[in-house]
C-alpha positions as CSV (number, residue, x, y, z in Angstrom):
1,L,-13.2,-32.4,24.1
2,F,-13.3,-36.0,22.3
3,F,-12.0,-37.3,19.0
4,K,-15.9,-37.9,17.9
5,R,-13.9,-41.7,17.1
6,R,-13.0,-42.1,21.2
7,Y,-16.1,-40.8,22.7
8,L,-18.2,-43.0,20.7
9,Q,-16.2,-46.4,22.3
10,E,-15.5,-45.4,25.2
11,Y,-19.8,-44.9,25.2
12,D,-20.1,-48.1,23.6
13,I,-17.6,-50.0,26.3
14,Y,-19.9,-48.3,28.6
15,K,-23.3,-50.2,27.6
16,H,-21.3,-53.4,27.3
17,L,-20.7,-53.6,30.1
18,N,-23.6,-53.4,31.9
19,R,-25.4,-55.5,28.7
20,I,-23.4,-57.9,29.9
21,K,-23.4,-57.8,33.6
22,D,-27.7,-57.4,34.3
23,I,-28.0,-61.2,33.6
24,P,-26.2,-62.8,36.8
25,K,-26.9,-66.8,37.7
26,D,-26.2,-68.2,40.6
27,L,-23.5,-70.5,40.6
28,G,-23.7,-71.4,44.0
29,I,-20.1,-71.3,44.7
30,T,-20.3,-72.0,48.7
31,L,-17.7,-71.3,51.6
32,N,-17.6,-74.7,52.1
33,D,-16.7,-75.1,48.7
34,V,-13.5,-73.0,48.7
35,M,-12.1,-74.6,52.4
36,M,-12.3,-77.8,50.6
37,M,-10.4,-76.6,48.1
38,E,-7.5,-74.9,50.0
39,K,-7.4,-77.9,52.0
40,E,-6.3,-79.8,48.6
41,K,-4.1,-76.8,47.5
42,G,-2.8,-76.5,51.5
43,F,-3.3,-72.7,52.5
44,R,-6.2,-70.6,52.8
45,Y,-7.2,-67.9,50.9
46,L,-7.3,-64.4,52.4
47,D,-10.5,-63.1,53.1
48,T,-10.2,-60.4,50.5
49,Q,-9.4,-63.2,47.9
50,R,-12.6,-65.1,48.8
51,R,-13.9,-62.1,48.3
52,L,-13.6,-63.1,44.3
53,F,-15.6,-66.8,45.2
54,S,-18.9,-65.1,46.6
55,S,-18.8,-61.9,44.3
56,M,-18.7,-64.6,41.1
57,N,-22.3,-66.2,42.1
58,K,-24.0,-63.0,41.7
59,N,-21.7,-60.8,39.4
60,N,-20.6,-61.2,36.0
61,V,-18.0,-58.5,35.6
62,I,-16.0,-58.0,38.3
63,L,-12.9,-56.0,38.7
64,M,-9.5,-57.9,39.9
65,P,-6.7,-54.8,40.6
66,G,-3.8,-55.0,42.9
67,K,-0.3,-55.2,43.3
68,P,2.4,-57.3,42.2
69,G,2.7,-60.5,44.1
70,T,-0.9,-59.9,46.1
71,G,-2.1,-63.0,44.8
72,K,-4.0,-62.6,41.7
73,T,-3.2,-65.1,39.9
74,T,-3.6,-68.0,42.7
75,T,-7.0,-66.6,43.3
76,I,-7.5,-66.3,39.5
77,S,-6.7,-70.4,39.3
78,G,-8.8,-70.7,42.4
79,A,-11.9,-68.8,40.9
80,I,-11.5,-71.2,37.4
81,R,-11.4,-74.2,39.7
82,L,-14.6,-73.3,42.2
83,Y,-16.3,-72.6,38.2
84,K,-15.7,-75.6,36.4
85,E,-16.5,-77.6,39.7
86,K,-19.9,-75.5,39.1
87,N,-20.2,-76.0,35.4
88,P,-18.1,-79.3,34.4
89,K,-18.9,-77.7,30.2
90,A,-17.7,-74.3,30.8
91,K,-15.9,-72.6,28.4
92,V,-12.6,-71.0,29.8
93,C,-10.9,-67.8,28.2
94,M,-8.2,-66.3,29.4
95,C,-5.9,-63.5,27.8
96,A,-4.1,-60.3,27.8
97,P,-2.4,-57.5,25.6
98,T,0.6,-59.1,25.5
99,A,1.8,-62.4,24.8
100,R,4.7,-62.2,27.9
101,A,1.4,-61.7,30.2
102,S,-0.3,-64.8,28.8
103,Q,1.8,-67.6,28.1
104,V,2.1,-66.0,32.6
105,M,-1.3,-66.9,32.8
106,K,-1.4,-70.4,31.0
107,E,2.2,-72.0,33.6
108,S,0.6,-70.4,36.2
109,S,-3.3,-71.9,36.0
110,G,-2.8,-74.5,33.7
111,Y,-5.8,-73.4,31.1
112,P,-4.9,-72.4,27.9
113,A,-4.7,-68.3,27.1
114,S,-3.9,-66.1,23.9
115,T,-3.3,-62.5,24.0
116,I,-6.7,-60.4,23.5
117,H,-5.3,-60.0,19.2
118,S,-5.4,-63.4,18.9
119,L,-8.6,-64.2,20.8
120,L,-10.6,-61.4,18.9
121,K,-8.5,-62.7,15.4
122,L,-8.5,-59.1,14.5
123,I,-6.6,-57.9,11.4
124,P,-5.5,-54.4,10.4
125,Y,-8.6,-52.4,8.2
126,G,-7.6,-49.3,8.1
127,N,-8.2,-47.7,10.7
128,D,-9.4,-50.4,12.7
129,Y,-9.6,-54.1,12.8
130,L,-11.8,-57.6,11.3
131,G,-12.3,-59.8,14.0
132,K,-14.5,-61.3,16.2
133,N,-18.0,-58.7,17.1
134,E,-21.3,-58.5,17.6
135,N,-22.6,-60.7,14.8
136,D,-19.8,-63.7,15.6
137,Q,-19.1,-63.5,19.4
138,L,-16.4,-65.5,21.5
139,E,-17.8,-68.6,22.3
140,C,-16.9,-68.7,26.2
141,D,-18.6,-68.2,29.7
142,L,-16.0,-67.9,31.8
143,L,-13.2,-64.5,30.5
144,I,-10.4,-63.8,32.4
145,V,-8.9,-60.6,31.0
146,D,-5.4,-60.4,32.8
147,E,-2.9,-56.9,33.0
148,M,-6.0,-54.5,31.8
149,S,-3.6,-51.6,32.8
150,M,-2.0,-52.0,28.8
151,V,-5.3,-52.5,27.8
152,D,-6.5,-49.5,25.3
153,I,-10.2,-47.9,24.5
154,S,-10.4,-49.6,20.8
155,L,-8.6,-52.8,21.9
156,M,-11.2,-52.9,25.3
157,H,-13.9,-51.8,22.8
158,S,-13.4,-54.2,20.5
159,L,-13.2,-57.8,22.7
160,L,-17.1,-56.0,24.7
161,R,-17.8,-55.8,21.0
162,A,-17.3,-60.0,20.8
163,V,-18.7,-60.7,24.6
164,N,-22.0,-63.6,24.3
165,V,-24.6,-62.1,27.3
166,G,-24.7,-64.7,30.4
167,T,-20.1,-64.6,29.8
168,R,-18.7,-64.4,32.9
169,L,-16.0,-61.5,32.7
170,I,-13.2,-61.3,34.8
171,L,-11.2,-58.2,34.5
172,V,-7.3,-58.5,36.2
173,G,-4.4,-56.2,36.7
174,D,-3.0,-53.1,38.8
175,V,-3.6,-49.3,38.0
176,D,-0.7,-48.7,37.9
177,Q,1.3,-50.4,37.0
178,L,2.1,-50.0,32.8
179,P,-0.5,-47.6,31.3
180,S,-1.6,-48.5,27.9
181,V,0.4,-47.0,25.3
182,G,-3.4,-46.2,23.5
183,P,-5.3,-43.7,24.2
184,G,-7.3,-44.5,27.8
185,N,-7.1,-46.0,31.2
186,V,-9.4,-48.3,30.8
187,L,-8.8,-49.9,34.1
188,R,-8.7,-47.0,36.6
189,D,-12.0,-45.1,35.1
190,I,-14.5,-48.4,35.2
191,I,-12.9,-49.8,38.9
192,E,-13.7,-45.4,39.6
193,S,-16.9,-45.0,38.1
194,G,-18.7,-47.4,40.8
195,S,-20.7,-49.2,38.3
196,F,-19.4,-52.8,38.8
197,N,-18.3,-55.0,41.6
198,V,-14.4,-55.1,42.8
């Protein structure tokens, strides 16, 4: 049983994710690019972390689950660096459900980050929000969303409506961490769908 509104939002999330993922453009990130970056940083990424970099070549929607301390933040920093090397003029957007999480993203990566609400310029309007949407989409080439376990159906629906075709979307989080306050288990459901690159 669903409330009709929730059902339509959940179905729209599925439609938008498929809309975004369907037009990948090969970035041309090579193992040599990764090794050069590792040499500069002075450490080697794990094979599981390296997989994200190769996945970015062919996938517009990527999920990166992991427990705290497994190197998600370090991997994201590397992903941004490699992406910008291949697309120097590209715009990178980073966001998270809370101000604290977005601040951590900013400090660890050196790139600006905001809350999802701020990124979308969301303001309450009755039972909904006004802000970025299909008619006024985000100007992002790479969009990284952290702490996805805390993102509920309504917020994910608002975010995906505003994501343009051609944007690479990386969803980061721990399925066993804090759940969303609102309804839904978005990160776990997307992973368990088996439809997207994890």
